[in-house]
C-alpha positions in Angstrom: -154.6 85.7 72.6 -156.8 84.5 75.2 -160.4 83.5 75.8 -163.0 81.8 73.4 -160.4 82.8 70.5 -157.8 80.6 72.0 -160.3 78.0 72.4 -161.4 78.0 69.1 -157.4 77.9 68.0 -156.9 75.0 69.9 -159.7 73.3 68.5 -159.0 74.2 64.9 -155.3 73.0 66.0 -156.5 69.7 66.6 -158.6 69.2 63.6 -155.7 70.4 61.4 -153.3 67.7 63.5 -156.2 65.0 62.6 -156.4 66.0 58.9 -152.4 66.1 58.4 -152.0 62.4 59.9 -155.4 60.6 58.8 -156.0 62.7 55.5 -152.7 63.9 54.1 -150.5 61.1 55.7 -148.2 63.5 57.1 -146.1 61.8 59.8 -147.3 62.1 63.6 -143.9 63.5 64.6 -144.3 66.4 61.9 -147.7 67.1 62.8 -147.5 67.1 66.4 -144.5 69.5 65.6 -146.2 71.6 62.9 -148.9 72.2 64.9 -147.5 73.1 68.0 -145.4 75.4 66.2 -148.0 77.4 65.0 -150.0 77.1 68.1 -147.4 78.6 70.0 -147.3 81.5 67.6 -151.5 81.9 67.5 -151.4 81.6 71.1 -149.2 84.9 71.7 -146.5 83.0 73.4 -143.2 85.4 72.6 -141.2 84.1 69.7 -138.0 84.2 71.8 -139.5 82.1 74.4 -141.1 79.5 71.6 -137.3 77.8 70.7 -137.1 77.0 74.4 -140.5 75.7 75.1 -140.6 73.4 72.4 -136.9 72.0 73.8 -138.1 71.8 77.0 -141.2 70.0 76.0 -139.5 67.6 74.1 -136.2 67.1 76.3 -138.4 66.6 79.4 -140.4 63.9 78.0 -137.2 61.8 76.5 -136.0 62.6 79.8 -138.5 60.8 82.1 -139.7 58.3 79.6 -137.2 56.8 77.2 -135.2 54.7 78.9 -138.4 53.2 80.4 -139.8 52.4 76.7 -136.6 51.1 75.6 -136.2 48.9 77.8 -139.8 47.8 78.5 -140.0 47.0 74.7 -136.2 44.9 74.6 -137.8 42.8 77.3 -140.6 42.1 74.9 -139.0 41.3 72.0 -136.5 38.9 73.5 -140.1 37.4 74.9 -140.8 37.0 71.7 -137.5 35.7 70.7 -136.7 33.0 73.1 -140.7 31.9 72.8 -140.8 32.8 76.5 -144.1 34.9 75.2 -144.9 30.9 73.9 -144.5 29.4 77.2 -146.5 32.2 79.0 -149.2 31.8 76.4 -149.0 27.7 78.0 -148.9 28.7 81.2 -152.1 30.4 81.0 -153.9 27.6 78.9 -153.0 25.3 81.6 -154.3 27.4 84.6 -157.5 28.0 82.4 -157.8 24.9 80.6 -158.5 23.8 77.3 -162.4 23.4 78.1 -162.5 26.9 78.1 -160.6 27.9 75.0 -162.4 31.4 74.5 -161.3 32.5 78.0 -158.0 30.4 77.8 -156.7 32.5 74.1 -158.0 36.0 75.4 -156.4 35.6 78.6 -153.3 34.2 76.5 -153.2 37.7 74.4 -153.8 39.9 77.5 -150.7 38.4 79.2 -148.7 38.1 76.3 -149.2 41.7 75.2 -148.2 43.4 78.7 -144.7 43.3 77.1 -145.1 42.5 73.1 -147.1 44.9 71.0 -150.3 43.3 70.4 -149.7 43.3 66.5 -146.7 41.2 66.9 -148.5 39.5 69.7 -151.3 38.0 67.2 -148.7 37.2 64.6 -147.3 35.1 67.5 -150.1 33.4 69.1 -152.1 32.8 66.1 -150.9 29.9 65.2 -151.9 28.5 68.7 -155.4 30.0 68.0 -156.0 27.7 64.7 -154.6 24.9 66.8 -157.3 25.4 69.4 -159.7 26.2 66.8 -159.3 22.6 65.3 -159.0 20.8 68.4 -161.8 22.1 70.2 -164.2 22.9 67.1 -165.1 26.5 68.8 -165.7 29.3 66.4 -162.6 30.8 64.3 -164.2 34.2 64.6 -165.1 34.1 68.0 -160.9 32.7 68.8 -160.0 35.5 66.9 -162.1 38.1 68.5 -161.0 37.1 71.9 -157.3 36.9 70.8 -157.2 40.6 69.4 -159.7 41.4 72.7 -157.4 40.0 75.2 -154.3 41.7 73.2 -155.4 45.0 72.8 -156.6 45.7 76.5 -153.2 45.3 77.7 -151.8 47.0 74.9 -153.5 50.2 76.0 -154.1 49.7 79.8 -150.9 48.2 81.5 -147.0 48.9 81.3 -144.3 48.3 80.1 -146.4 48.6 77.0 -145.0 52.0 75.7 -148.5 53.7 75.6 -149.2 53.6 79.2 -146.0 54.1 80.3 -145.6 57.5 78.5 -149.1 58.6 79.4 -148.2 58.0 83.1 -144.9 59.7 83.0 -146.5 62.7 80.9 -149.5 62.8 83.7 -146.7 62.6 86.7 -147.5 59.0 88.1 -144.2 57.8 86.1 -142.8 56.9 89.6 -146.1 55.0 90.6 -146.0 52.6 88.0 -146.7 49.7 90.3 -150.0 51.7 91.1 -150.5 52.2 87.3 -150.0 48.5 86.4 -152.7 47.6 89.1 -155.2 50.0 88.0 -154.8 49.1 84.6 -155.1 44.8 85.6 -158.2 46.4 87.4 -159.5 48.3 84.8 -159.1 45.1 82.2 -162.0 43.0 84.2 -165.1 44.9 82.5 -163.8 44.7 79.2 -162.5 41.6 79.0 -165.8 40.1 80.2 -167.7 42.7 77.2 -165.3 41.2 74.7 -165.6 37.8 75.5 -169.6 38.0 75.2 -169.2 39.6 72.2 -167.2 37.0 70.8 -169.5 34.5 71.3 -172.3 36.1 70.1 -170.5 37.3 66.8 -168.8 33.8 66.2 -172.3 32.4 65.3 -173.1 35.1 62.7 -169.8 35.5 60.7 -167.7 32.4 59.3 -164.2 33.2 58.1 -162.5 31.6 55.2 -160.6 28.8 57.3 -164.0 27.8 58.4 -165.9 27.8 55.0 -163.1 26.2 53.1 -160.8 23.2 54.2 -157.8 24.0 52.3 -155.8 21.1 53.4 -153.6 23.1 55.8 -151.8 21.0 58.1 -152.2 22.8 61.6 -149.1 22.4 64.3 -149.6 21.2 67.4 -148.5 22.4 70.8 -145.4 20.8 70.4 -144.7 21.2 66.9 -145.0 25.3 67.9 -142.6 24.7 71.0 -139.9 22.7 69.2 -139.7 25.6 66.4 -138.2 27.6 69.5 -136.2 24.6 70.6 -136.1 24.0 74.6 -138.7 26.5 75.6 -137.4 28.4 78.6 -139.0 27.4 82.0 -141.9 29.0 83.6 -139.9 30.8 86.0 -137.6 32.1 83.9 -140.2 33.0 80.9 -141.9 35.1 83.7 -138.8 36.1 85.6 -138.1 39.4 83.5 -141.9 40.7 84.2 -142.6 39.8 87.6 -139.1 40.9 89.0 -139.3 44.4 88.1 -142.7 44.4 89.2 -141.9 42.7 92.8 -139.2 45.2 93.0 -141.7 48.2 92.3 -143.7 46.8 94.9 -141.0 46.6 97.4 -140.1 49.8 97.0 -143.5 51.2 97.4 -144.0 49.2 100.5 -140.7 50.7 101.9 -142.2 54.0 101.0 -145.6 53.3 102.6 -143.6 52.2 105.8 -141.3 54.9 106.1 -138.7 52.8 106.3 -135.2 54.2 106.5 -131.2 53.1 106.2 -129.1 51.1 103.4 -131.9 48.8 102.6 -134.4 50.7 102.3 -132.3 53.1 99.7 -131.7 50.3 98.1 -134.8 49.1 97.9 -135.5 52.8 96.4 -132.9 52.6 93.9 -134.1 48.9 92.7 -137.7 50.0 92.7 -137.7 53.0 90.6 -139.0 52.1 86.8 -135.8 52.5 84.9 -134.0 50.5 87.4 -136.7 47.7 87.9 -136.5 47.4 83.9 -133.0 47.3 84.1 -133.2 44.1 86.5 -135.6 42.6 84.1 -133.7 43.5 81.1 -130.8 41.7 82.6 -132.5 38.7 83.1 -134.2 38.7 79.8 -130.7 39.0 78.5 -129.5 36.0 80.2 -132.7 33.9 79.2 -131.4 34.8 75.5 -128.3 33.7 76.3 -129.2 30.5 78.1 -131.4 29.9 74.4 -128.1 29.8 72.6 -129.2 33.1 71.0 -126.1 35.4 71.7 -125.3 36.3 68.4 -128.6 38.0 68.1 -128.0 40.2 70.7 -126.8 43.3 68.5 -129.3 42.6 65.9 -132.4 42.4 68.4 -131.1 45.4 70.0 -130.6 47.3 67.0 -134.2 46.5 65.7 -136.1 47.2 69.3 -134.3 50.5 69.0 -135.8 50.8 65.6 -139.1 49.9 66.7 -139.1 52.4 69.7 -137.6 55.0 68.2 -141.1 56.3 66.4 -142.8 55.9 69.8 -140.3 57.8 71.3 -140.2 60.9 69.2 -144.5 61.2 68.6 -144.1 60.7 73.1 -141.8 63.7 72.6 -143.6 65.9 70.2 -146.7 65.1 72.6 -144.5 66.7 75.4 -143.9 69.7 73.0 -147.7 70.0 72.1 -148.8 69.8 75.9 -145.6 72.3 77.2 -147.1 74.7 74.6 -150.8 74.8 75.8 -149.1 75.0 79.4 -147.2 78.2 78.8 -150.1 79.8 77.0 -153.1 81.2 78.6 -155.2 78.5 78.0 -154.8 77.0 81.5 -155.8 80.2 82.8 -158.9 80.5 81.1 -159.9 77.1 81.3 -159.2 77.2 85.0 -161.9 80.5 85.0 -164.5 78.4 83.7 -163.7 74.8 84.9 -167.2 74.1 86.1 -167.4 73.4 82.1 -165.0 70.5 82.2 -165.5 69.4 85.7 -168.8 68.4 84.5 -167.5 66.2 81.7 -165.1 64.9 84.6 -163.4 61.7 83.3 -164.9 61.5 80.4 -162.9 64.4 78.8 -159.5 62.5 78.4 -161.6 59.4 77.1 -163.7 61.6 74.4 -160.2 63.0 73.3 -157.9 60.0 73.0 -161.3 58.6 71.3 -161.4 61.1 68.5 -157.7 61.4 67.8 -157.8 57.2 68.0 -160.4 56.7 65.3 -159.2 59.8 63.3 -155.1 58.7 62.9 -155.3 54.9 64.0 -152.9 54.6 66.2 -153.5 53.9 69.9 -150.1 54.8 71.3 -150.3 58.3 69.1 -153.5 58.8 70.6 -152.2 57.9 74.2 -149.1 60.1 74.0 -150.6 63.1 72.5 -153.9 62.9 74.7 -151.5 62.6 77.7 -149.7 65.5 76.3 -152.9 67.5 76.0 -154.4 66.6 79.5 -151.6 66.8 81.5 -151.7 70.5 82.3 -155.6 70.5 82.6 -155.2 67.8 85.3 -155.5 70.6 88.3 -158.7 72.1 86.1 -160.1 68.6 85.7 -159.9 68.1 89.6 -157.5 65.1 89.5 -154.7 65.5 92.3 -154.3 62.1 93.9 -152.0 59.1 92.5 -154.9 56.9 92.0 -157.0 59.4 90.8 -154.7 60.7 87.8 -153.7 56.4 87.2 -157.4 56.4 86.6 -156.9 59.6 83.7 -154.4 57.0 82.2 -156.8 54.6 82.1 -159.9 56.8 80.5 -156.9 57.8 77.9 -156.1 54.1 77.4 -159.9 53.4 77.2 -160.2 55.8 74.3 -157.3 54.5 72.7 -159.6 51.3 71.6 -162.0 53.3 70.6 -162.2 52.1 67.8 -160.0 50.2 65.5 -160.7 50.4 61.8 -159.1 50.6 58.6 -156.3 53.0 59.4 -155.1 50.7 62.1 -152.4 48.5 61.4 -153.4 46.2 63.7 -157.4 46.1 62.3 -155.4 44.4 59.0 -153.5 42.5 61.1 -156.2 40.9 62.8 -158.5 41.0 59.5 -156.0 38.9 57.8 -154.3 36.7 60.0 -158.3 35.9 61.3 -159.0 35.1 57.2 -162.0 37.6 57.1 -162.6 39.8 54.4 -162.8 43.7 55.6 -166.4 44.0 55.5 -166.2 41.5 58.1 -163.3 43.1 60.2 -165.7 46.0 60.7 -168.3 43.6 62.0 -165.5 41.8 64.2 -162.7 43.6 65.2 -164.1 47.5 64.6 -167.5 47.0 66.8 -165.4 44.9 69.5 -163.3 47.5 69.9 -166.2 49.8 70.3 -167.4 47.6 73.0 -164.5 47.1 75.2 -164.0 50.6 74.9 -167.1 51.5 76.4 -166.9 48.8 78.7 -163.6 50.2 80.1 -164.7 53.4 80.1 -167.6 52.3 82.2 -165.4 50.6 84.6 -162.6 53.7 85.1 -165.9 55.8 85.7 -167.2 53.6 88.1 -163.7 53.3 89.7 -163.9 57.0 89.9 -166.4 57.3 91.5 -164.8 55.1 94.5 -161.8 56.4 94.7 
């Protein structure tokens, strides 16, 4: 099959996948794998070639990204377990100041969510949010929206969060992870500003339950929160598992750009690859765990991390299978012949596809990994070739994966419940906020695509 019928079959396949995941509650892994198989058959790929294509798409994803995702998630788990995430948050407060509690909690969430999933990050930081609300008299809803915003932006933009790593690897810029991190930080600016403005606006319109009723709850101070973890790690120890891998990748990039050679250059190249850089970060995290007197939790923490990333890895690999099927069909050739249509959409194409998947099935990570798998074989057609351009495609996919969070997203319920709001209030706060920051993000990505 080729031409328009193949495009129609592809659209039907995507719609069917969305319905399977969102309406019939089929696990994304099974839905994506099943649709990939059916699409391969319908597309006319020889039956004898399909098993090999599926295997190549699946194993290729694991080869390029599996270890990176596992190590990044483990570092995040240790930071959460040892109280280093709380220490990082405290450092942000010290930098921004308590006179700007909305900005402080937003940036705090943004920093913490770089290694920690936004769901667990909100749970970790919610006691600090409530303490700041009581201490400063700021609107609880405003603080909830600011915290959610900061967490969400880093969650979809900045490695080592699994989604952006997966997209970077799938799209071929996995070895330029430092570039992806830098672009992610840059693309965070406009949505952070937009989220802060909206949070201040909506906080004047809506009151949460904890603002309406004084239930006598005792709000813990910073000191009490810190005491629950025992002795918190020092500032350098808290940030080292994150900053050292970034520095190693930076030195590797500098070495490559400067054309260095010899043993030192080889060592920098070795340590600067994402796998080895994150391995160093993992070692530092383990040292931190042992230093906190939690050696006995090492095995269980590792086991729980593997349980957490397992579904992500399998869904990511399934997205790789779908991408491999697409690249093995005649679709790419047909689209190449009619490239002017997609080129006219440009950077908006991956954004819209990711936004549709996100809104339909709820998971930002699934939206990112699936969209990356679909877009990867189309990059030449879309006209994105350089590492910077491809990194911006990763950001466009991430922007779409924020748009929007509603009732089928677990994060929606975390924010609504911990923020003590009703679902209808959640739609006015969390859902509208994610729409606003998603649009702000793609606007910034579009502007940067014109520059770069």
